[in-house]
Biopython code that builds the backbone (N, CA, C, O; Angstrom):
import numpy as np
from Bio.PDB.StructureBuilder import StructureBuilder

atoms = [
    (1, "MET", "N", (0.686, -1.097, 0.055)),
    (1, "MET", "CA", (-0.068, -0.159, 0.209)),
    (1, "MET", "C", (0.796, 1.270, -0.127)),
    (1, "MET", "O", (1.806, 1.305, 0.575)),
    (2, "ILE", "N", (0.719, 1.979, -0.657)),
    (2, "ILE", "CA", (1.352, 3.480, -1.122)),
    (2, "ILE", "C", (0.681, 4.490, -0.473)),
    (2, "ILE", "O", (-0.235, 4.886, -1.194)),
    (3, "SER", "N", (0.744, 5.193, 0.772)),
    (3, "SER", "CA", (-0.128, 6.196, 0.965)),
    (3, "SER", "C", (1.015, 7.002, 2.374)),
    (3, "SER", "O", (1.722, 6.274, 3.071)),
    (4, "SER", "N", (0.992, 8.301, 2.531)),
    (4, "SER", "CA", (1.432, 8.957, 3.739)),
    (4, "SER", "C", (0.603, 8.233, 5.170)),
    (4, "SER", "O", (1.102, 8.331, 6.291)),
    (5, "TRP", "N", (-0.542, 7.606, 4.950)),
    (5, "TRP", "CA", (-0.852, 6.953, 6.403)),
    (5, "TRP", "C", (-0.845, 5.397, 6.269)),
    (5, "TRP", "O", (-1.177, 4.668, 7.204)),
    (6, "ALA", "N", (-0.516, 5.016, 5.266)),
    (6, "ALA", "CA", (0.269, 3.363, 5.489)),
    (6, "ALA", "C", (0.871, 3.190, 6.325)),
    (6, "ALA", "O", (1.740, 3.996, 6.656)),
    (7, "ARG", "N", (0.583, 1.825, 7.131)),
    (7, "ARG", "CA", (1.522, 1.588, 8.227)),
    (7, "ARG", "C", (2.506, 1.230, 7.966)),
    (7, "ARG", "O", (2.676, 0.378, 7.093)),
    (8, "LYS", "N", (3.670, 1.887, 8.791)),
    (8, "LYS", "CA", (5.221, 1.669, 8.360)),
    (8, "LYS", "C", (5.672, 0.145, 8.441)),
    (8, "LYS", "O", (5.451, -0.357, 9.544)),
    (9, "ALA", "N", (6.178, -0.580, 7.627)),
    (9, "ALA", "CA", (6.866, -1.768, 7.872)),
    (9, "ALA", "C", (5.596, -2.778, 8.062)),
    (9, "ALA", "O", (5.844, -3.842, 8.628)),
    (10, "PHE", "N", (4.482, -2.572, 7.707)),
    (10, "PHE", "CA", (3.291, -3.876, 7.792)),
    (10, "PHE", "C", (2.796, -4.313, 6.600)),
    (10, "PHE", "O", (2.415, -3.698, 5.605)),
    (11, "ILE", "N", (2.882, -5.814, 6.934)),
    (11, "ILE", "CA", (3.029, -6.479, 6.008)),
    (11, "ILE", "C", (1.460, -7.386, 6.279)),
    (11, "ILE", "O", (1.323, -8.164, 7.224)),
    (12, "ASP", "N", (0.502, -7.133, 5.383)),
    (12, "ASP", "CA", (-1.131, -7.659, 5.855)),
    (12, "ASP", "C", (-1.065, -9.197, 4.848)),
    (12, "ASP", "O", (-0.353, -9.349, 3.856)),
    (13, "LYS", "N", (-1.715, -9.893, 5.251)),
    (13, "LYS", "CA", (-1.479, -11.125, 4.414)),
    (13, "LYS", "C", (-2.995, -11.680, 4.209)),
    (13, "LYS", "O", (-2.969, -12.859, 3.858)),
    (14, "GLN", "N", (-4.257, -11.170, 4.327)),
    (14, "GLN", "CA", (-5.311, -11.164, 4.011)),
    (14, "GLN", "C", (-5.900, -11.476, 2.856)),
    (14, "GLN", "O", (-5.275, -10.932, 1.946)),
    (15, "GLU", "N", (-6.637, -11.978, 2.533)),
    (15, "GLU", "CA", (-7.410, -12.156, 1.152)),
    (15, "GLU", "C", (-7.935, -11.077, 0.828)),
    (15, "GLU", "O", (-8.349, -10.508, 1.838)),
    (16, "LEU", "N", (-8.129, -10.491, -0.118)),
    (16, "LEU", "CA", (-8.668, -9.617, -0.417)),
    (16, "LEU", "C", (-9.800, -9.749, -1.940)),
    (16, "LEU", "O", (-9.450, -10.152, -3.049)),
    (17, "SER", "N", (-11.376, -9.208, -1.476)),
    (17, "SER", "CA", (-11.983, -9.641, -2.590)),
    (17, "SER", "C", (-12.084, -8.083, -3.442)),
    (17, "SER", "O", (-11.540, -7.073, -2.994)),
    (18, "HIS", "N", (-12.827, -8.105, -4.654)),
    (18, "HIS", "CA", (-12.657, -6.643, -5.520)),
    (18, "HIS", "C", (-13.512, -6.077, -4.646)),
    (18, "HIS", "O", (-13.021, -4.950, -4.701)),
    (19, "ASP", "N", (-14.747, -5.922, -3.586)),
    (19, "ASP", "CA", (-15.578, -5.356, -3.382)),
    (19, "ASP", "C", (-14.993, -4.695, -1.836)),
    (19, "ASP", "O", (-15.554, -3.871, -1.113)),
    (20, "ALA", "N", (-13.940, -5.245, -1.686)),
    (20, "ALA", "CA", (-13.306, -4.733, -0.424)),
    (20, "ALA", "C", (-12.465, -3.052, -0.899)),
    (20, "ALA", "O", (-12.332, -2.143, -0.079)),
    (21, "TYR", "N", (-12.097, -2.984, -2.034)),
    (21, "TYR", "CA", (-11.684, -1.630, -2.216)),
    (21, "TYR", "C", (-12.949, -0.976, -2.246)),
    (21, "TYR", "O", (-13.050, -0.165, -1.325)),
    (22, "LEU", "N", (-14.099, -1.057, -3.093)),
    (22, "LEU", "CA", (-15.180, -0.398, -2.982)),
    (22, "LEU", "C", (-15.806, 0.084, -1.637)),
    (22, "LEU", "O", (-16.254, 1.205, -1.395)),
    (23, "LYS", "N", (-15.739, -1.065, -0.763)),
    (23, "LYS", "CA", (-16.532, -0.735, 0.588)),
    (23, "LYS", "C", (-15.495, 0.388, 1.481)),
    (23, "LYS", "O", (-15.781, 1.191, 2.368)),
    (24, "PHE", "N", (-14.293, 0.081, 0.879)),
    (24, "PHE", "CA", (-13.356, 1.184, 1.500)),
    (24, "PHE", "C", (-13.463, 2.543, 1.338)),
    (24, "PHE", "O", (-13.391, 3.412, 2.206)),
    (25, "MET", "N", (-13.630, 2.649, 0.229)),
    (25, "MET", "CA", (-14.034, 4.201, -0.202)),
    (25, "MET", "C", (-15.267, 4.499, 0.151)),
    (25, "MET", "O", (-15.500, 5.708, 0.149)),
    (26, "GLU", "N", (-16.265, 3.703, 0.499)),
    (26, "GLU", "CA", (-17.668, 3.960, 0.871)),
    (26, "GLU", "C", (-17.266, 4.280, 2.104)),
    (26, "GLU", "O", (-17.462, 5.459, 2.400)),
    (27, "ASP", "N", (-16.669, 3.476, 3.078)),
    (27, "ASP", "CA", (-16.694, 3.777, 4.685)),
    (27, "ASP", "C", (-15.902, 5.069, 4.747)),
    (27, "ASP", "O", (-16.277, 5.937, 5.535)),
    (28, "ILE", "N", (-14.946, 5.249, 4.060)),
    (28, "ILE", "CA", (-13.894, 6.322, 4.029)),
    (28, "ILE", "C", (-14.697, 7.709, 3.950)),
    (28, "ILE", "O", (-14.852, 8.498, 4.882)),
    (29, "PHE", "N", (-15.201, 7.844, 2.565)),
    (29, "PHE", "CA", (-15.284, 9.101, 2.005)),
    (29, "PHE", "C", (-17.517, 9.235, 1.707)),
    (29, "PHE", "O", (-18.189, 10.189, 1.318)),
    (30, "CYS", "N", (-17.904, 7.929, 2.092)),
    (30, "CYS", "CA", (-19.300, 8.060, 2.349)),
    (30, "CYS", "C", (-19.756, 8.202, 3.801)),
    (30, "CYS", "O", (-20.870, 8.572, 4.173)),
    (31, "ASN", "N", (-18.569, 7.799, 4.671)),
    (31, "ASN", "CA", (-19.283, 7.848, 6.144)),
    (31, "ASN", "C", (-19.711, 6.295, 6.659)),
    (31, "ASN", "O", (-20.021, 5.860, 7.768)),
    (32, "GLY", "N", (-19.537, 5.456, 4.885)),
    (32, "GLY", "CA", (-20.225, 4.310, 5.891)),
    (32, "GLY", "C", (-21.423, 3.811, 4.896)),
    (32, "GLY", "O", (-21.784, 2.721, 4.453)),
    (33, "GLN", "N", (-21.785, 4.948, 4.791)),
    (33, "GLN", "CA", (-23.141, 5.115, 3.842)),
    (33, "GLN", "C", (-22.845, 3.979, 2.340)),
    (33, "GLN", "O", (-21.713, 4.005, 1.856)),
    (34, "ARG", "N", (-23.812, 3.135, 1.763)),
    (34, "ARG", "CA", (-23.499, 2.541, 0.533)),
    (34, "ARG", "C", (-23.853, 3.305, -0.806)),
    (34, "ARG", "O", (-24.954, 3.853, -0.861)),
    (35, "ILE", "N", (-23.109, 3.370, -1.748)),
    (35, "ILE", "CA", (-23.879, 3.994, -2.853)),
    (35, "ILE", "C", (-24.816, 2.976, -3.724)),
    (35, "ILE", "O", (-24.537, 1.780, -3.800)),
    (36, "ARG", "N", (-25.755, 3.449, -4.260)),
    (36, "ARG", "CA", (-27.006, 2.560, -4.586)),
    (36, "ARG", "C", (-26.652, 2.829, -6.293)),
    (36, "ARG", "O", (-26.460, 3.864, -6.931)),
    (37, "THR", "N", (-26.667, 1.452, -6.658)),
    (37, "THR", "CA", (-26.486, 1.399, -8.239)),
    (37, "THR", "C", (-27.999, 1.960, -8.733)),
    (37, "THR", "O", (-29.004, 1.930, -8.023)),
    (38, "THR", "N", (-27.932, 2.484, -10.126)),
    (38, "THR", "CA", (-29.474, 2.792, -10.796)),
    (38, "THR", "C", (-30.612, 1.961, -10.364)),
    (38, "THR", "O", (-31.655, 2.521, -10.026)),
    (39, "ASP", "N", (-30.508, 0.649, -10.342)),
    (39, "ASP", "CA", (-31.533, -0.276, -9.994)),
    (39, "ASP", "C", (-31.929, -0.357, -8.658)),
    (39, "ASP", "O", (-32.992, -0.917, -8.392)),
    (40, "GLY", "N", (-31.065, 0.233, -7.570)),
    (40, "GLY", "CA", (-31.588, 0.465, -6.176)),
    (40, "GLY", "C", (-30.684, -0.543, -5.378)),
    (40, "GLY", "O", (-30.842, -0.888, -4.207)),
    (41, "ARG", "N", (-29.945, -0.845, -6.037)),
    (41, "ARG", "CA", (-29.439, -2.409, -5.241)),
    (41, "ARG", "C", (-28.036, -1.455, -4.759)),
    (41, "ARG", "O", (-27.621, -0.526, -5.452)),
    (42, "PRO", "N", (-27.413, -1.867, -3.467)),
    (42, "PRO", "CA", (-26.085, -1.350, -3.179)),
    (42, "PRO", "C", (-24.970, -1.650, -3.798)),
    (42, "PRO", "O", (-24.979, -2.787, -4.268)),
    (43, "SER", "N", (-23.874, -0.957, -3.996)),
    (43, "SER", "CA", (-22.561, -1.182, -5.037)),
    (43, "SER", "C", (-21.918, -2.450, -4.431)),
    (43, "SER", "O", (-21.405, -3.365, -5.075)),
    (44, "VAL", "N", (-22.033, -2.350, -3.016)),
    (44, "VAL", "CA", (-20.930, -3.724, -2.200)),
    (44, "VAL", "C", (-21.738, -4.562, -1.743)),
    (44, "VAL", "O", (-22.557, -4.132, -0.931)),
    (45, "ARG", "N", (-21.768, -5.653, -2.014)),
    (45, "ARG", "CA", (-22.322, -6.626, -1.604)),
    (45, "ARG", "C", (-21.708, -7.337, 0.114)),
    (45, "ARG", "O", (-21.196, -8.413, 0.424)),
    (46, "GLU", "N", (-21.901, -6.707, 0.514)),
    (46, "GLU", "CA", (-21.304, -6.942, 2.383)),
    (46, "GLU", "C", (-21.323, -8.297, 2.611)),
    (46, "GLU", "O", (-20.455, -8.640, 3.414)),
    (47, "ASP", "N", (-22.150, -9.371, 2.099)),
    (47, "ASP", "CA", (-22.023, -10.557, 2.474)),
    (47, "ASP", "C", (-21.163, -11.338, 1.324)),
    (47, "ASP", "O", (-21.304, -12.544, 1.122)),
    (48, "LEU", "N", (-20.313, -10.565, 0.641)),
    (48, "LEU", "CA", (-19.362, -11.442, -0.420)),
    (48, "LEU", "C", (-17.728, -11.007, -0.131)),
    (48, "LEU", "O", (-16.695, -11.581, -0.477)),
    (49, "VAL", "N", (-17.945, -9.702, 0.680)),
    (49, "VAL", "CA", (-16.833, -8.721, 0.781)),
    (49, "VAL", "C", (-15.719, -10.009, 1.360)),
    (49, "VAL", "O", (-16.269, -10.996, 1.848)),
    (50, "ARG", "N", (-14.327, -9.991, 1.308)),
    (50, "ARG", "CA", (-13.578, -10.380, 2.408)),
    (50, "ARG", "C", (-12.127, -9.487, 2.044)),
    (50, "ARG", "O", (-11.490, -9.053, 1.085)),
    (51, "GLY", "N", (-12.111, -9.545, 3.336)),
    (51, "GLY", "CA", (-10.957, -8.665, 3.950)),
    (51, "GLY", "C", (-11.296, -6.719, 4.172)),
    (51, "GLY", "O", (-12.095, -6.157, 3.424)),
    (52, "ASP", "N", (-10.673, -6.083, 5.094)),
    (52, "ASP", "CA", (-10.917, -5.192, 4.962)),
    (52, "ASP", "C", (-9.871, -4.148, 5.015)),
    (52, "ASP", "O", (-9.201, -3.973, 6.033)),
    (53, "LEU", "N", (-9.752, -3.603, 4.170)),
    (53, "LEU", "CA", (-8.508, -2.301, 4.102)),
    (53, "LEU", "C", (-8.411, -1.499, 5.078)),
    (53, "LEU", "O", (-7.220, -1.188, 5.089)),
    (54, "LEU", "N", (-8.804, -1.096, 5.709)),
    (54, "LEU", "CA", (-8.349, -0.311, 6.707)),
    (54, "LEU", "C", (-7.356, -0.679, 7.856)),
    (54, "LEU", "O", (-6.685, 0.144, 8.477)),
    (55, "TYR", "N", (-7.356, -1.758, 8.013)),
    (55, "TYR", "CA", (-5.898, -2.704, 8.752)),
    (55, "TYR", "C", (-4.946, -2.208, 8.020)),
    (55, "TYR", "O", (-3.964, -2.335, 8.752)),
    (56, "GLU", "N", (-4.452, -1.533, 6.666)),
    (56, "GLU", "CA", (-3.727, -0.911, 5.997)),
    (56, "GLU", "C", (-3.338, 0.104, 6.498)),
    (56, "GLU", "O", (-2.178, 0.475, 6.320)),
    (57, "PHE", "N", (-4.142, 0.746, 7.187)),
    (57, "PHE", "CA", (-3.744, 2.512, 7.232)),
    (57, "PHE", "C", (-3.688, 2.929, 8.547)),
    (57, "PHE", "O", (-4.577, 2.276, 9.094)),
    (58, "ASP", "N", (-3.063, 3.773, 9.538)),
    (58, "ASP", "CA", (-3.290, 4.443, 10.779)),
    (58, "ASP", "C", (-3.509, 5.966, 10.329)),
    (58, "ASP", "O", (-2.616, 6.758, 10.030)),
    (59, "PHE", "N", (-4.739, 6.180, 10.342)),
    (59, "PHE", "CA", (-5.154, 7.457, 10.413)),
    (59, "PHE", "C", (-4.790, 8.651, 11.207)),
    (59, "PHE", "O", (-4.658, 9.808, 10.806)),
    (60, "TRP", "N", (-4.602, 8.022, 12.788)),
    (60, "TRP", "CA", (-4.125, 9.022, 13.438)),
    (60, "TRP", "C", (-2.779, 9.365, 13.679)),
    (60, "TRP", "O", (-2.439, 10.158, 14.557)),
    (61, "GLN", "N", (-1.820, 8.644, 12.733)),
    (61, "GLN", "CA", (-0.701, 9.055, 12.579)),
    (61, "GLN", "C", (-0.452, 10.151, 12.214)),
    (61, "GLN", "O", (-1.493, 10.673, 11.816)),
    (62, "GLN", "N", (0.730, 11.072, 12.095)),
    (62, "GLN", "CA", (1.218, 12.150, 11.658)),
    (62, "GLN", "C", (1.706, 11.365, 10.091)),
    (62, "GLN", "O", (2.360, 10.328, 9.981)),
    (63, "PRO", "N", (1.183, 12.187, 9.037)),
    (63, "PRO", "CA", (1.404, 11.852, 7.451)),
    (63, "PRO", "C", (2.592, 11.725, 7.496)),
    (63, "PRO", "O", (3.205, 12.388, 8.332)),
    (64, "ARG", "N", (3.408, 10.701, 6.484)),
    (64, "ARG", "CA", (4.875, 10.677, 6.103)),
    (64, "ARG", "C", (4.907, 11.498, 4.911)),
    (64, "ARG", "O", (4.099, 11.741, 4.015)),
    (65, "ASP", "N", (6.280, 11.907, 5.220)),
    (65, "ASP", "CA", (6.332, 13.002, 4.286)),
    (65, "ASP", "C", (6.841, 11.702, 2.953)),
    (65, "ASP", "O", (7.354, 10.649, 3.334)),
    (66, "PRO", "N", (6.639, 11.940, 1.622)),
    (66, "PRO", "CA", (6.902, 11.157, 0.460)),
    (66, "PRO", "C", (8.339, 10.689, 0.551)),
    (66, "PRO", "O", (9.216, 11.334, 1.127)),
    (67, "MET", "N", (8.534, 9.472, -0.082)),
    (67, "MET", "CA", (9.905, 9.004, -0.357)),
    (67, "MET", "C", (10.205, 9.115, -1.751)),
    (67, "MET", "O", (9.461, 8.652, -2.615)),
    (68, "ARG", "N", (11.559, 9.876, -2.059)),
    (68, "ARG", "CA", (11.992, 10.237, -3.401)),
    (68, "ARG", "C", (12.984, 9.270, -3.612)),
    (68, "ARG", "O", (13.981, 9.024, -2.934)),
    (69, "ILE", "N", (12.486, 8.643, -4.869)),
    (69, "ILE", "CA", (12.964, 7.480, -5.686)),
    (69, "ILE", "C", (13.386, 8.017, -6.966)),
    (69, "ILE", "O", (12.575, 8.474, -7.772)),
    (70, "GLY", "N", (15.207, 7.951, -7.263)),
    (70, "GLY", "CA", (15.789, 8.515, -8.013)),
    (70, "GLY", "C", (16.282, 7.570, -8.848)),
    (70, "GLY", "O", (16.590, 6.429, -8.505)),
    (71, "CYS", "N", (16.380, 8.123, -10.180)),
    (71, "CYS", "CA", (17.351, 6.881, -10.837)),
    (71, "CYS", "C", (18.667, 7.469, -11.189)),
    (71, "CYS", "O", (18.843, 8.170, -12.186)),
    (72, "GLY", "N", (19.805, 7.077, -10.120)),
    (72, "GLY", "CA", (20.858, 7.402, -10.514)),
    (72, "GLY", "C", (21.493, 8.844, -9.904)),
    (72, "GLY", "O", (22.602, 9.246, -10.257)),
    (73, "ASP", "N", (20.862, 9.379, -9.189)),
    (73, "ASP", "CA", (20.900, 10.719, -9.014)),
    (73, "ASP", "C", (21.268, 10.952, -7.668)),
    (73, "ASP", "O", (21.374, 12.104, -7.248)),
]
sb = StructureBuilder()
sb.init_structure("model")
sb.init_model(0)
sb.init_chain("A")
sb.init_seg("    ")
for serial, (resi, resn, name, xyz) in enumerate(atoms, 1):
    if name == "N":
        sb.init_residue(resn, " ", resi, " ")
    sb.init_atom(name, np.array(xyz, "f"), 0.0, 1.0, " ", f" {name:<3s}", serial, name[0])
structure = sb.get_structure()
């Protein structure tokens, strides 16, 4: 995970489904409210979601500075 809020030196071995990414975005940016499709179904089928991306982050830590990666300089 690449983020200023990613846990430092953390290795997460959980298995994730594709819905875990949508659920993470809804949890963070929509306060847990599920986005509905045009036919009224929720975008995330919570009974099928595997894993939780919230374990990857520590939003209470001071954001770290970005790493500079150079090529030979």
